[in-house]
Backbone and ligand atoms as CSV (ligand in chain L), in Angstrom:
chain,resi,resn,atom,element,x,y,z
A,1,MET,N,N,163.018,14.042,121.666
A,1,MET,CA,C,163.755,15.311,121.791
A,1,MET,C,C,163.169,16.112,122.971
A,2,SER,N,N,164.041,16.665,123.807
A,2,SER,CA,C,163.518,17.494,124.896
A,2,SER,C,C,164.170,18.872,124.834
A,3,PHE,N,N,163.427,19.863,125.224
A,3,PHE,CA,C,164.006,21.203,125.274
A,3,PHE,C,C,163.479,21.924,126.498
A,4,GLN,N,N,164.293,22.845,126.979
A,4,GLN,CA,C,163.965,23.579,128.200
A,4,GLN,C,C,163.264,24.887,127.838
A,5,VAL,N,N,162.082,25.124,128.413
A,5,VAL,CA,C,161.404,26.396,128.193
A,5,VAL,C,C,161.884,27.378,129.261
A,6,ARG,N,N,162.320,28.523,128.848
A,6,ARG,CA,C,162.844,29.480,129.833
A,6,ARG,C,C,161.702,30.203,130.551
A,7,PRO,N,N,161.822,30.360,131.878
A,7,PRO,CA,C,160.802,31.090,132.624
A,7,PRO,C,C,160.622,32.519,132.080
A,8,ARG,N,N,159.373,32.971,132.109
A,8,ARG,CA,C,159.045,34.312,131.580
A,8,ARG,C,C,158.827,35.274,132.742
A,9,VAL,N,N,159.677,36.290,132.796
A,9,VAL,CA,C,159.743,37.191,133.946
A,9,VAL,C,C,159.401,38.616,133.521
A,10,ALA,N,N,158.666,39.321,134.391
A,10,ALA,CA,C,158.480,40.772,134.220
A,10,ALA,C,C,159.256,41.471,135.324
A,11,VAL,N,N,159.993,42.507,134.968
A,11,VAL,CA,C,160.701,43.327,135.959
A,11,VAL,C,C,159.870,44.581,136.213
A,12,PHE,N,N,159.687,44.908,137.492
A,12,PHE,CA,C,159.008,46.146,137.873
A,12,PHE,C,C,160.069,47.102,138.428
A,13,ALA,N,N,160.141,48.298,137.897
A,13,ALA,CA,C,161.146,49.252,138.359
A,13,ALA,C,C,160.581,50.665,138.312
A,14,SER,N,N,161.169,51.551,139.132
A,14,SER,CA,C,160.681,52.934,139.202
A,14,SER,C,C,161.737,53.967,138.838
A,15,GLY,N,N,163.005,53.547,138.734
A,15,GLY,CA,C,164.036,54.584,138.644
A,15,GLY,C,C,165.161,54.319,137.689
A,16,LYS,N,N,166.358,54.210,138.274
A,16,LYS,CA,C,167.586,54.153,137.479
A,16,LYS,C,C,167.677,52.881,136.651
A,17,GLY,N,N,167.368,51.755,137.272
A,17,GLY,CA,C,167.346,50.503,136.510
A,17,GLY,C,C,168.678,49.787,136.417
A,18,SER,N,N,169.590,50.030,137.363
A,18,SER,CA,C,170.891,49.345,137.255
A,18,SER,C,C,170.744,47.837,137.479
A,19,ASN,N,N,169.794,47.438,138.304
A,19,ASN,CA,C,169.576,45.991,138.484
A,19,ASN,C,C,168.981,45.367,137.225
A,20,PHE,N,N,168.045,46.077,136.616
A,20,PHE,CA,C,167.468,45.605,135.351
A,20,PHE,C,C,168.573,45.446,134.301
A,21,GLU,N,N,169.428,46.444,134.203
A,21,GLU,CA,C,170.498,46.440,133.206
A,21,GLU,C,C,171.469,45.279,133.456
A,22,ALA,N,N,171.818,45.089,134.731
A,22,ALA,CA,C,172.767,44.008,135.071
A,22,ALA,C,C,172.177,42.652,134.697
A,23,MET,N,N,170.889,42.505,134.966
A,23,MET,CA,C,170.192,41.251,134.642
A,23,MET,C,C,170.209,41.003,133.136
A,24,MET,N,N,169.882,42.055,132.394
A,24,MET,CA,C,169.823,41.909,130.937
A,24,MET,C,C,171.191,41.547,130.362
A,25,ASN,N,N,172.232,42.106,130.961
A,25,ASN,CA,C,173.584,41.880,130.435
A,25,ASN,C,C,174.239,40.613,130.974
A,26,SER,N,N,173.598,39.973,131.944
A,26,SER,CA,C,174.259,38.830,132.584
A,26,SER,C,C,174.310,37.603,131.672
A,27,PRO,N,N,175.508,37.079,131.461
A,27,PRO,CA,C,175.617,35.848,130.668
A,27,PRO,C,C,175.082,34.636,131.437
A,28,GLU,N,N,174.866,34.807,132.739
A,28,GLU,CA,C,174.361,33.711,133.585
A,28,GLU,C,C,172.844,33.572,133.509
A,29,ARG,N,N,172.163,34.545,132.952
A,29,ARG,CA,C,170.693,34.578,133.041
A,29,ARG,C,C,170.060,33.401,132.313
A,30,GLU,N,N,169.179,32.689,133.050
A,30,GLU,CA,C,168.514,31.509,132.477
A,30,GLU,C,C,167.004,31.715,132.367
A,31,PHE,N,N,166.573,32.969,132.373
A,31,PHE,CA,C,165.151,33.294,132.242
A,31,PHE,C,C,165.032,34.430,131.225
A,32,ASP,N,N,163.838,34.589,130.673
A,32,ASP,CA,C,163.611,35.681,129.720
A,32,ASP,C,C,162.895,36.837,130.411
A,33,VAL,N,N,163.418,38.030,130.227
A,33,VAL,CA,C,162.719,39.221,130.719
A,33,VAL,C,C,161.830,39.693,129.577
A,34,VAL,N,N,160.532,39.425,129.712
A,34,VAL,CA,C,159.628,39.680,128.584
A,34,VAL,C,C,158.896,41.015,128.720
A,35,MET,N,N,159.032,41.645,129.895
A,35,MET,CA,C,158.322,42.919,130.074
A,35,MET,C,C,158.955,43.750,131.187
A,36,LEU,N,N,158.987,45.059,130.969
A,36,LEU,CA,C,159.318,45.995,132.045
A,36,LEU,C,C,158.037,46.733,132.406
A,37,VAL,N,N,157.718,46.779,133.684
A,37,VAL,CA,C,156.576,47.571,134.155
A,37,VAL,C,C,157.141,48.729,134.976
A,38,CYS,N,N,156.761,49.937,134.608
A,38,CYS,CA,C,157.310,51.121,135.274
A,38,CYS,C,C,156.178,52.059,135.661
A,39,ASP,N,N,156.249,52.596,136.873
A,39,ASP,CA,C,155.180,53.467,137.388
A,39,ASP,C,C,155.539,54.951,137.268
A,40,ARG,N,N,156.733,55.238,136.719
A,40,ARG,CA,C,157.138,56.652,136.605
A,40,ARG,C,C,157.512,56.959,135.158
A,41,PRO,N,N,156.683,57.750,134.474
A,41,PRO,CA,C,156.857,57.984,133.041
A,41,PRO,C,C,158.228,58.540,132.648
A,42,LYS,N,N,158.945,59.158,133.599
A,42,LYS,CA,C,160.248,59.738,133.217
A,42,LYS,C,C,161.428,58.905,133.715
A,43,ALA,N,N,161.182,57.708,134.184
A,43,ALA,CA,C,162.259,56.912,134.779
A,43,ALA,C,C,163.324,56.529,133.748
A,44,HIS,N,N,164.571,56.536,134.191
A,44,HIS,CA,C,165.716,56.200,133.333
A,44,HIS,C,C,165.617,54.781,132.782
A,45,VAL,N,N,165.043,53.898,133.582
A,45,VAL,CA,C,164.970,52.481,133.188
A,45,VAL,C,C,164.187,52.277,131.879
A,46,ILE,N,N,163.285,53.179,131.557
A,46,ILE,CA,C,162.458,53.030,130.346
A,46,ILE,C,C,163.340,53.051,129.096
A,47,GLY,N,N,164.301,53.952,129.076
A,47,GLY,CA,C,165.229,54.038,127.942
A,47,GLY,C,C,166.093,52.784,127.848
A,48,LEU,N,N,166.476,52.254,129.004
A,48,LEU,CA,C,167.278,51.021,129.000
A,48,LEU,C,C,166.490,49.890,128.344
A,49,ALA,N,N,165.228,49.766,128.759
A,49,ALA,CA,C,164.396,48.681,128.220
A,49,ALA,C,C,164.240,48.819,126.704
A,50,ALA,N,N,164.092,50.037,126.236
A,50,ALA,CA,C,163.980,50.265,124.789
A,50,ALA,C,C,165.238,49.765,124.092
A,51,GLY,N,N,166.389,50.048,124.687
A,51,GLY,CA,C,167.666,49.615,124.115
A,51,GLY,C,C,167.786,48.096,124.032
A,52,PHE,N,N,167.194,47.423,125.003
A,52,PHE,CA,C,167.244,45.952,125.006
A,52,PHE,C,C,166.076,45.348,124.222
A,53,GLY,N,N,165.190,46.184,123.725
A,53,GLY,CA,C,164.038,45.682,122.985
A,53,GLY,C,C,163.034,44.952,123.869
A,54,VAL,N,N,162.948,45.356,125.124
A,54,VAL,CA,C,162.001,44.713,126.042
A,54,VAL,C,C,160.689,45.501,126.051
A,55,GLU,N,N,159.592,44.809,125.844
A,55,GLU,CA,C,158.273,45.460,125.879
A,55,GLU,C,C,158.105,46.205,127.201
A,56,THR,N,N,157.671,47.434,127.117
A,56,THR,CA,C,157.583,48.251,128.330
A,56,THR,C,C,156.163,48.759,128.542
A,57,VAL,N,N,155.693,48.602,129.769
A,57,VAL,CA,C,154.372,49.099,130.140
A,57,VAL,C,C,154.597,50.210,131.163
A,58,VAL,N,N,154.250,51.433,130.786
A,58,VAL,CA,C,154.407,52.561,131.701
A,58,VAL,C,C,153.015,53.010,132.114
A,59,LEU,N,N,152.715,52.864,133.380
A,59,LEU,CA,C,151.394,53.255,133.873
A,59,LEU,C,C,151.573,54.129,135.104
A,60,ASP,N,N,150.960,55.298,135.072
A,60,ASP,CA,C,151.050,56.218,136.198
A,60,ASP,C,C,149.872,55.938,137.146
A,61,PRO,N,N,150.150,55.470,138.351
A,61,PRO,CA,C,149.062,55.113,139.277
A,61,PRO,C,C,148.113,56.272,139.551
A,62,ASP,N,N,148.618,57.505,139.437
A,62,ASP,CA,C,147.759,58.674,139.695
A,62,ASP,C,C,146.645,58.806,138.660
A,63,GLN,N,N,146.806,58.140,137.538
A,63,GLN,CA,C,145.792,58.214,136.481
A,63,GLN,C,C,144.664,57.195,136.697
A,64,PHE,N,N,144.745,56.434,137.785
A,64,PHE,CA,C,143.721,55.416,138.052
A,64,PHE,C,C,142.945,55.786,139.307
A,65,ALA,N,N,141.690,55.328,139.346
A,65,ALA,CA,C,140.824,55.675,140.474
A,65,ALA,C,C,141.278,54.975,141.753
A,66,SER,N,N,141.915,53.830,141.626
A,66,SER,CA,C,142.342,53.087,142.819
A,66,SER,C,C,143.550,52.227,142.489
A,67,LYS,N,N,144.189,51.744,143.549
A,67,LYS,CA,C,145.322,50.829,143.368
A,67,LYS,C,C,144.860,49.549,142.672
A,68,GLU,N,N,143.649,49.096,143.030
A,68,GLU,CA,C,143.099,47.885,142.413
A,68,GLU,C,C,142.993,48.056,140.902
A,69,GLU,N,N,142.466,49.192,140.478
A,69,GLU,CA,C,142.317,49.419,139.026
A,69,GLU,C,C,143.669,49.489,138.337
A,70,TYR,N,N,144.601,50.160,138.977
A,70,TYR,CA,C,145.971,50.260,138.426
A,70,TYR,C,C,146.563,48.862,138.250
A,71,GLU,N,N,146.442,48.049,139.292
A,71,GLU,CA,C,147.039,46.709,139.222
A,71,GLU,C,C,146.273,45.786,138.270
A,72,ARG,N,N,144.979,45.990,138.160
A,72,ARG,CA,C,144.208,45.159,137.209
A,72,ARG,C,C,144.662,45.417,135.778
A,73,GLU,N,N,145.001,46.673,135.500
A,73,GLU,CA,C,145.498,47.020,134.157
A,73,GLU,C,C,146.871,46.359,133.920
A,74,ILE,N,N,147.708,46.389,134.939
A,74,ILE,CA,C,149.015,45.718,134.820
A,74,ILE,C,C,148.795,44.225,134.596
A,75,LEU,N,N,147.902,43.653,135.375
A,75,LEU,CA,C,147.655,42.209,135.306
A,75,LEU,C,C,147.229,41.780,133.892
A,76,LYS,N,N,146.401,42.597,133.277
A,76,LYS,CA,C,145.974,42.296,131.899
A,76,LYS,C,C,147.190,42.154,130.983
A,77,LYS,N,N,148.118,43.098,131.122
A,77,LYS,CA,C,149.317,43.083,130.255
A,77,LYS,C,C,150.201,41.873,130.591
A,78,LEU,N,N,150.306,41.561,131.871
A,78,LEU,CA,C,151.144,40.428,132.277
A,78,LEU,C,C,150.578,39.124,131.717
A,79,LYS,N,N,149.269,38.994,131.808
A,79,LYS,CA,C,148.625,37.758,131.324
A,79,LYS,C,C,148.780,37.627,129.811
A,80,ARG,N,N,148.596,38.748,129.140
A,80,ARG,CA,C,148.716,38.743,127.680
A,80,ARG,C,C,150.112,38.291,127.246
A,81,ALA,N,N,151.121,38.626,128.048
A,81,ALA,CA,C,152.507,38.261,127.706
A,81,ALA,C,C,152.924,36.940,128.364
A,82,ASN,N,N,151.968,36.257,128.951
A,82,ASN,CA,C,152.249,34.977,129.634
A,82,ASN,C,C,153.380,35.083,130.657
A,83,VAL,N,N,153.362,36.151,131.428
A,83,VAL,CA,C,154.388,36.336,132.467
A,83,VAL,C,C,154.133,35.366,133.623
A,84,GLN,N,N,155.203,34.664,134.040
A,84,GLN,CA,C,155.081,33.666,135.111
A,84,GLN,C,C,155.617,34.167,136.455
A,85,TRP,N,N,156.540,35.114,136.390
A,85,TRP,CA,C,157.205,35.619,137.601
A,85,TRP,C,C,157.323,37.126,137.531
A,86,ILE,N,N,157.219,37.771,138.698
A,86,ILE,CA,C,157.451,39.218,138.780
A,86,ILE,C,C,158.672,39.442,139.660
A,87,VAL,N,N,159.623,40.234,139.191
A,87,VAL,CA,C,160.733,40.609,140.068
A,87,VAL,C,C,160.778,42.128,140.203
A,88,LEU,N,N,160.785,42.567,141.447
A,88,LEU,CA,C,160.843,43.999,141.727
A,88,LEU,C,C,162.308,44.402,141.796
A,89,ALA,N,N,162.655,45.450,141.063
A,89,ALA,CA,C,164.041,45.927,141.065
A,89,ALA,C,C,163.996,47.448,141.202
A,90,GLY,N,N,163.872,47.891,142.462
A,90,GLY,CA,C,163.738,49.322,142.686
A,90,GLY,C,C,162.353,49.815,142.327
A,91,TYR,N,N,161.337,48.981,142.548
A,91,TYR,CA,C,159.930,49.380,142.351
A,91,TYR,C,C,159.460,49.948,143.681
A,92,MET,N,N,159.302,51.262,143.747
A,92,MET,CA,C,159.099,51.928,145.031
A,92,MET,C,C,157.614,52.074,145.366
A,93,ARG,N,N,156.936,50.936,145.407
A,93,ARG,CA,C,155.500,50.925,145.607
A,93,ARG,C,C,155.145,49.610,146.311
A,94,ILE,N,N,154.126,49.650,147.142
A,94,ILE,CA,C,153.718,48.411,147.805
A,94,ILE,C,C,152.832,47.623,146.841
A,95,VAL,N,N,153.140,46.358,146.672
A,95,VAL,CA,C,152.338,45.517,145.777
A,95,VAL,C,C,151.017,45.188,146.478
A,96,GLY,N,N,149.922,45.330,145.739
A,96,GLY,CA,C,148.593,45.134,146.327
A,96,GLY,C,C,148.025,43.751,146.072
A,97,LYS,N,N,146.796,43.580,146.562
A,97,LYS,CA,C,146.142,42.276,146.573
A,97,LYS,C,C,145.938,41.683,145.177
A,98,VAL,N,N,145.643,42.552,144.207
A,98,VAL,CA,C,145.362,42.049,142.847
A,98,VAL,C,C,146.553,41.253,142.329
A,99,LEU,N,N,147.746,41.817,142.447
A,99,LEU,CA,C,148.938,41.133,141.922
A,99,LEU,C,C,149.387,40.003,142.852
A,100,LEU,N,N,149.259,40.223,144.165
A,100,LEU,CA,C,149.664,39.161,145.106
A,100,LEU,C,C,148.807,37.911,144.913
A,101,ASP,N,N,147.515,38.104,144.694
A,101,ASP,CA,C,146.624,36.950,144.498
A,101,ASP,C,C,146.880,36.262,143.154
A,102,ALA,N,N,147.254,37.052,142.156
A,102,ALA,CA,C,147.478,36.487,140.814
A,102,ALA,C,C,148.827,35.757,140.727
A,103,TYR,N,N,149.782,36.171,141.562
A,103,TYR,CA,C,151.136,35.580,141.507
A,103,TYR,C,C,151.591,35.122,142.902
A,104,PRO,N,N,150.887,34.154,143.496
A,104,PRO,CA,C,151.254,33.732,144.858
A,104,PRO,C,C,152.643,33.093,144.877
A,105,ASN,N,N,153.511,33.579,145.764
A,105,ASN,CA,C,154.902,33.097,145.879
A,105,ASN,C,C,155.675,33.207,144.571
A,106,ARG,N,N,155.260,34.129,143.744
A,106,ARG,CA,C,155.948,34.320,142.459
A,106,ARG,C,C,156.354,35.768,142.241
A,107,ILE,N,N,156.442,36.511,143.341
A,107,ILE,CA,C,156.933,37.895,143.252
A,107,ILE,C,C,158.143,38.028,144.174
A,108,LEU,N,N,159.259,38.475,143.613
A,108,LEU,CA,C,160.506,38.613,144.378
A,108,LEU,C,C,160.875,40.091,144.478
A,109,ASN,N,N,161.587,40.424,145.559
A,109,ASN,CA,C,162.080,41.795,145.720
A,109,ASN,C,C,163.532,41.758,146.167
A,110,ILE,N,N,164.269,42.805,145.810
A,110,ILE,CA,C,165.636,42.973,146.304
A,110,ILE,C,C,165.687,44.246,147.129
A,111,HIS,N,N,166.390,44.170,148.260
A,111,HIS,CA,C,166.416,45.315,149.179
A,111,HIS,C,C,167.839,45.537,149.675
A,112,PRO,N,N,168.271,46.811,149.743
A,112,PRO,CA,C,169.670,47.090,150.090
A,112,PRO,C,C,169.955,47.167,151.587
A,113,SER,N,N,169.571,46.124,152.333
A,113,SER,CA,C,169.963,45.995,153.746
A,113,SER,C,C,169.778,44.531,154.122
A,114,LEU,N,N,170.253,44.190,155.314
A,114,LEU,CA,C,170.001,42.835,155.828
A,114,LEU,C,C,168.683,42.877,156.586
A,115,LEU,N,N,167.591,42.588,155.883
A,115,LEU,CA,C,166.261,42.608,156.525
A,115,LEU,C,C,166.234,41.571,157.648
A,116,PRO,N,N,165.491,41.780,158.720
A,116,PRO,CA,C,164.464,42.818,158.859
A,116,PRO,C,C,164.994,44.199,159.257
A,117,ALA,N,N,166.319,44.403,159.278
A,117,ALA,CA,C,166.823,45.735,159.589
A,117,ALA,C,C,166.612,46.674,158.400
A,118,PHE,N,N,166.213,47.881,158.695
A,118,PHE,CA,C,166.145,48.987,157.737
A,118,PHE,C,C,165.268,48.728,156.503
A,119,PRO,N,N,164.003,48.425,156.711
A,119,PRO,CA,C,163.081,48.299,155.571
A,119,PRO,C,C,162.704,49.683,155.032
A,120,GLY,N,N,162.005,49.696,153.918
A,120,GLY,CA,C,161.458,50.949,153.383
A,120,GLY,C,C,162.464,51.729,152.567
A,121,LYS,N,N,162.201,53.040,152.497
A,121,LYS,CA,C,163.056,53.902,151.661
A,121,LYS,C,C,164.380,54.212,152.368
A,122,ASP,N,N,165.372,54.604,151.584
A,122,ASP,CA,C,166.657,55.086,152.113
A,122,ASP,C,C,167.304,54.101,153.077
A,123,ALA,N,N,167.271,52.828,152.730
A,123,ALA,CA,C,167.811,51.793,153.618
A,123,ALA,C,C,169.310,51.985,153.867
A,124,VAL,N,N,170.027,52.447,152.856
A,124,VAL,CA,C,171.483,52.609,153.008
A,124,VAL,C,C,171.760,53.741,154.004
A,125,LYS,N,N,171.029,54.816,153.885
A,125,LYS,CA,C,171.197,55.941,154.823
A,125,LYS,C,C,170.781,55.530,156.240
A,126,GLN,N,N,169.683,54.787,156.335
A,126,GLN,CA,C,169.244,54.316,157.655
A,126,GLN,C,C,170.348,53.511,158.338
A,127,ALA,N,N,170.998,52.629,157.566
A,127,ALA,CA,C,172.053,51.778,158.137
A,127,ALA,C,C,173.248,52.621,158.572
A,128,LEU,N,N,173.628,53.582,157.745
A,128,LEU,CA,C,174.770,54.457,158.106
A,128,LEU,C,C,174.431,55.291,159.337
A,129,ASP,N,N,173.248,55.852,159.366
A,129,ASP,CA,C,172.834,56.682,160.501
A,129,ASP,C,C,172.826,55.876,161.801
A,130,TYR,N,N,172.444,54.597,161.686
A,130,TYR,CA,C,172.396,53.754,162.883
A,130,TYR,C,C,173.797,53.410,163.363
A,131,GLY,N,N,174.731,53.332,162.415
A,131,GLY,CA,C,176.117,53.015,162.773
A,131,GLY,C,C,176.458,51.538,162.713
A,132,VAL,N,N,175.685,50.765,161.931
A,132,VAL,CA,C,176.007,49.339,161.831
A,132,VAL,C,C,177.349,49.151,161.129
A,133,LYS,N,N,178.025,48.067,161.459
A,133,LYS,CA,C,179.335,47.778,160.863
A,133,LYS,C,C,179.213,46.839,159.662
A,134,VAL,N,N,178.051,46.192,159.574
A,134,VAL,CA,C,177.784,45.310,158.436
A,134,VAL,C,C,176.364,45.590,157.948
A,135,SER,N,N,176.223,45.794,156.654
A,135,SER,CA,C,174.875,45.842,156.070
A,135,SER,C,C,174.844,44.799,154.957
A,136,GLY,N,N,174.072,45.036,153.899
A,136,GLY,CA,C,174.080,44.014,152.857
A,136,GLY,C,C,172.873,44.058,151.961
A,137,VAL,N,N,172.565,42.900,151.421
A,137,VAL,CA,C,171.503,42.757,150.422
A,137,VAL,C,C,170.588,41.610,150.839
A,138,THR,N,N,169.290,41.812,150.660
A,138,THR,CA,C,168.313,40.745,150.911
A,138,THR,C,C,167.435,40.556,149.680
A,139,ILE,N,N,167.191,39.299,149.332
A,139,ILE,CA,C,166.201,38.971,148.300
A,139,ILE,C,C,165.120,38.142,148.989
A,140,HIS,N,N,163.877,38.541,148.791
A,140,HIS,CA,C,162.782,37.869,149.506
A,140,HIS,C,C,161.526,37.795,148.655
A,141,TYR,N,N,160.639,36.868,149.036
A,141,TYR,CA,C,159.311,36.832,148.424
A,141,TYR,C,C,158.527,38.037,148.931
A,142,VAL,N,N,157.655,38.549,148.085
A,142,VAL,CA,C,156.882,39.731,148.450
A,142,VAL,C,C,155.549,39.310,149.063
A,143,ASP,N,N,155.222,39.945,150.180
A,143,ASP,CA,C,153.866,39.804,150.740
A,143,ASP,C,C,153.262,41.202,150.837
A,144,GLU,N,N,152.212,41.354,151.650
A,144,GLU,CA,C,151.505,42.641,151.654
A,144,GLU,C,C,152.247,43.734,152.441
A,145,GLY,N,N,153.350,43.387,153.100
A,145,GLY,CA,C,154.072,44.380,153.921
A,145,GLY,C,C,155.128,45.141,153.131
A,146,ILE,N,N,155.856,46.000,153.841
A,146,ILE,CA,C,156.942,46.761,153.214
A,146,ILE,C,C,158.255,46.039,153.483
A,147,ASP,N,N,158.802,45.425,152.443
A,147,ASP,CA,C,160.063,44.676,152.547
A,147,ASP,C,C,159.983,43.564,153.605
A,148,THR,N,N,158.812,42.974,153.727
A,148,THR,CA,C,158.650,41.781,154.566
A,148,THR,C,C,158.511,40.593,153.609
A,149,GLY,N,N,158.136,39.447,154.126
A,149,GLY,CA,C,158.006,38.269,153.254
A,149,GLY,C,C,159.227,37.393,153.425
A,150,PRO,N,N,159.045,36.070,153.232
A,150,PRO,CA,C,160.116,35.102,153.493
A,150,PRO,C,C,161.415,35.412,152.743
A,151,ILE,N,N,162.509,35.345,153.483
A,151,ILE,CA,C,163.827,35.658,152.913
A,151,ILE,C,C,164.340,34.465,152.113
A,152,ILE,N,N,164.858,34.761,150.935
A,152,ILE,CA,C,165.414,33.714,150.061
A,152,ILE,C,C,166.937,33.714,150.139
A,153,ALA,N,N,167.539,34.895,150.115
A,153,ALA,CA,C,169.016,34.971,150.122
A,153,ALA,C,C,169.456,36.299,150.725
A,154,GLN,N,N,170.627,36.255,151.371
A,154,GLN,CA,C,171.219,37.486,151.898
A,154,GLN,C,C,172.716,37.443,151.689
A,155,GLU,N,N,173.298,38.614,151.496
A,155,GLU,CA,C,174.755,38.685,151.420
A,155,GLU,C,C,175.222,39.935,152.170
A,156,PRO,N,N,176.195,39.762,153.076
A,156,PRO,CA,C,176.651,40.917,153.847
A,156,PRO,C,C,177.606,41.819,153.066
A,157,VAL,N,N,177.613,43.082,153.432
A,157,VAL,CA,C,178.579,44.055,152.888
A,157,VAL,C,C,179.136,44.823,154.093
A,158,THR,N,N,180.459,44.853,154.211
A,158,THR,CA,C,181.089,45.556,155.337
A,158,THR,C,C,180.927,47.067,155.170
A,159,VAL,N,N,180.611,47.745,156.281
A,159,VAL,CA,C,180.530,49.209,156.275
A,159,VAL,C,C,181.873,49.751,156.760
A,160,PHE,N,N,182.498,50.604,155.972
A,160,PHE,CA,C,183.781,51.188,156.364
A,160,PHE,C,C,183.554,52.518,157.085
A,161,PRO,N,N,184.484,52.877,158.005
A,161,PRO,CA,C,184.285,54.110,158.791
A,161,PRO,C,C,184.084,55.352,157.919
A,162,LYS,N,N,184.729,55.391,156.771
A,162,LYS,CA,C,184.614,56.608,155.946
A,162,LYS,C,C,183.480,56.535,154.929
A,163,ASP,N,N,182.651,55.509,154.987
A,163,ASP,CA,C,181.594,55.358,153.987
A,163,ASP,C,C,180.610,56.525,154.002
A,164,THR,N,N,180.178,56.904,152.811
A,164,THR,CA,C,179.046,57.817,152.651
A,164,THR,C,C,177.914,56.988,152.053
A,165,VAL,N,N,176.730,57.580,151.943
A,165,VAL,CA,C,175.617,56.854,151.317
A,165,VAL,C,C,176.041,56.395,149.922
A,166,GLU,N,N,176.736,57.268,149.208
A,166,GLU,CA,C,177.130,56.946,147.824
A,166,GLU,C,C,178.104,55.768,147.769
A,167,THR,N,N,179.118,55.786,148.616
A,167,THR,CA,C,180.134,54.718,148.523
A,167,THR,C,C,179.561,53.371,148.973
A,168,LEU,N,N,178.772,53.415,150.055
A,168,LEU,CA,C,178.195,52.151,150.548
A,168,LEU,C,C,177.160,51.621,149.553
A,169,GLN,N,N,176.350,52.531,149.031
A,169,GLN,CA,C,175.341,52.112,148.047
A,169,GLN,C,C,175.996,51.459,146.836
A,170,LYS,N,N,177.121,52.020,146.422
A,170,LYS,CA,C,177.813,51.482,145.244
A,170,LYS,C,C,178.261,50.041,145.512
A,171,ARG,N,N,178.832,49.795,146.682
A,171,ARG,CA,C,179.291,48.422,146.974
A,171,ARG,C,C,178.109,47.464,147.147
A,172,ILE,N,N,177.021,47.978,147.748
A,172,ILE,CA,C,175.826,47.139,147.906
A,172,ILE,C,C,175.260,46.786,146.526
A,173,GLN,N,N,175.227,47.766,145.644
A,173,GLN,CA,C,174.655,47.489,144.318
A,173,GLN,C,C,175.542,46.539,143.515
A,174,GLN,N,N,176.839,46.600,143.729
A,174,GLN,CA,C,177.722,45.640,143.029
A,174,GLN,C,C,177.327,44.209,143.420
A,175,VAL,N,N,176.986,44.023,144.687
A,175,VAL,CA,C,176.540,42.702,145.146
A,175,VAL,C,C,175.175,42.376,144.527
A,176,GLU,N,N,174.263,43.353,144.569
A,176,GLU,CA,C,172.923,43.131,143.999
A,176,GLU,C,C,172.994,42.659,142.549
A,177,HIS,N,N,173.870,43.309,141.798
A,177,HIS,CA,C,173.914,43.061,140.352
A,177,HIS,C,C,174.321,41.634,139.996
A,178,VAL,N,N,175.033,40.988,140.892
A,178,VAL,CA,C,175.407,39.586,140.648
A,178,VAL,C,C,174.385,38.644,141.297
A,179,LEU,N,N,173.995,38.968,142.526
A,179,LEU,CA,C,173.159,38.056,143.313
A,179,LEU,C,C,171.748,37.878,142.743
A,180,TYR,N,N,171.157,38.969,142.223
A,180,TYR,CA,C,169.743,38.879,141.846
A,180,TYR,C,C,169.541,37.869,140.712
A,181,THR,N,N,170.358,37.952,139.676
A,181,THR,CA,C,170.200,37.030,138.548
A,181,THR,C,C,170.380,35.587,139.006
A,182,LYS,N,N,171.387,35.386,139.864
A,182,LYS,CA,C,171.678,34.035,140.360
A,182,LYS,C,C,170.463,33.466,141.129
A,183,VAL,N,N,169.891,34.298,141.997
A,183,VAL,CA,C,168.758,33.835,142.815
A,183,VAL,C,C,167.502,33.646,141.954
A,184,ILE,N,N,167.276,34.544,141.014
A,184,ILE,CA,C,166.102,34.384,140.131
A,184,ILE,C,C,166.249,33.092,139.327
A,185,ASN,N,N,167.446,32.817,138.848
A,185,ASN,CA,C,167.690,31.537,138.154
A,185,ASN,C,C,167.241,30.371,139.025
A,186,GLU,N,N,167.730,30.374,140.268
A,186,GLU,CA,C,167.466,29.236,141.153
A,186,GLU,C,C,165.976,29.090,141.448
A,187,VAL,N,N,165.346,30.200,141.814
A,187,VAL,CA,C,163.930,30.139,142.218
A,187,VAL,C,C,163.044,29.746,141.035
A,188,THR,N,N,163.290,30.326,139.889
A,188,THR,CA,C,162.396,30.057,138.757
A,188,THR,C,C,162.633,28.667,138.162
A,189,GLN,N,N,163.840,28.142,138.295
A,189,GLN,CA,C,164.089,26.774,137.794
A,189,GLN,C,C,163.417,25.742,138.684
A,190,GLN,N,N,163.444,26.020,140.001
A,190,GLN,CA,C,162.876,25.062,140.957
A,190,GLN,C,C,161.392,24.830,140.735
A,191,SER,N,N,160.670,25.920,140.417
A,191,SER,CA,C,159.209,25.776,140.411
A,191,SER,C,C,158.561,26.473,139.235
A,192,SER,N,N,159.089,26.218,138.049
A,192,SER,CA,C,158.456,26.851,136.874
A,192,SER,C,C,157.242,26.066,136.413
L,1,GAR,C1,C,168.241,48.927,144.576
L,1,GAR,O1,O,169.407,49.150,145.329
L,1,GAR,C2,C,167.220,48.153,145.375
L,1,GAR,O2,O,167.793,47.310,146.325
L,1,GAR,C3,C,166.439,49.259,146.041
L,1,GAR,O3,O,166.329,50.249,145.057
L,1,GAR,C4,C,167.523,50.246,144.272
L,1,GAR,C5,C,167.150,50.381,142.822
L,1,GAR,O4,O,168.271,50.605,142.034
L,1,GAR,N1,N,165.150,48.794,146.490
L,1,GAR,C6,C,164.556,49.196,147.604
L,1,GAR,O5,O,165.024,50.040,148.342
L,1,GAR,C7,C,163.240,48.499,147.896
L,1,GAR,N2,N,162.747,48.852,149.191
L,1,GAR,P1,P,168.236,50.432,140.473
L,1,GAR,O6,O,167.034,51.215,139.959
L,1,GAR,O7,O,169.534,51.040,139.997
L,1,GAR,O8,O,168.140,48.971,140.178
């Protein structure tokens, strides 16, 4: 008899959590989300995780003496839950050495632009301000930089002349909500 063990994933998020929610609701999902890690005690995503019954670790980095200590505390929780993969979904923080060393090539990020264009915060506004006609979504492995690291998948989104940050962001997120689960499935199945 053979059976497939599903990859164990932790989602890191700081805010609204629409990507987390889409992942949880996706009938395509072939991995288990066993933990939510959140760095903002009032983030909306925390309530979502409670609704899905996902174990949630809320740690405020300001309460730690250093980034290393903050990440070491996270790492303890990840190890205890046998987490194999980390996926960032609106985690607005640079991942440090402690987690990068513990999860080499096992941390993914989603970003609302076609990287390397418009990294960092407010990527949708940056793209609109620049006047690009096409933007999109990038999923990549995380390294020590800001939205750098090898690209795994990209999907373009057309920018319309009348777009505002809100309208373009909405269309970009519609793409994110489908693409992220699909890519996490592929990556985690290949090398679990
Ligand atoms: C997403 O659009 C994600 O691409 C972006 O934050 C949003 C989080 O939304 N990430 C970055 O900008 C990373 N540099 P959500 O909380 O509704 O999933």
